[in-house]
C-alpha positions, 0 to 999 in steps of 0.5 A: 492536490486532489478531490479525495475526501477523508472517510473519517472527518470529511476533509477534501484534498488528501496528500499522496504518499507511499508505505516504505518497507525498510526490511532486509532485502526490501525494494524500499516500498510495499506491495499488495499480493493477491491471495492468502499468504502461503509459506515456501520451503524456506519460510518466505511468502510464495509470490511467483505467479501472483498478481502484485500491485503497488500500495499508494497511501493518502493521508488526511492533513486534518486528522491523519487518517491513512487511506491505502489503495493497490494500483496496478504496477506499470 
């Protein structure tokens, strides 16, 4: 357990998790990519050369609020 406090209800000790991405061709987890989204020639998001970070989610065991953070990928 950790000492993170829920911004909604004040409960201390949030549960760590992650946001799953089960879409087509996904890697199984979501990432945050820096900058406004731009579409490439085939309609997908341009990602090359952009900073990427893994999204980590903390859930409050009392009210269910999610807090999301973008960590550096190792």
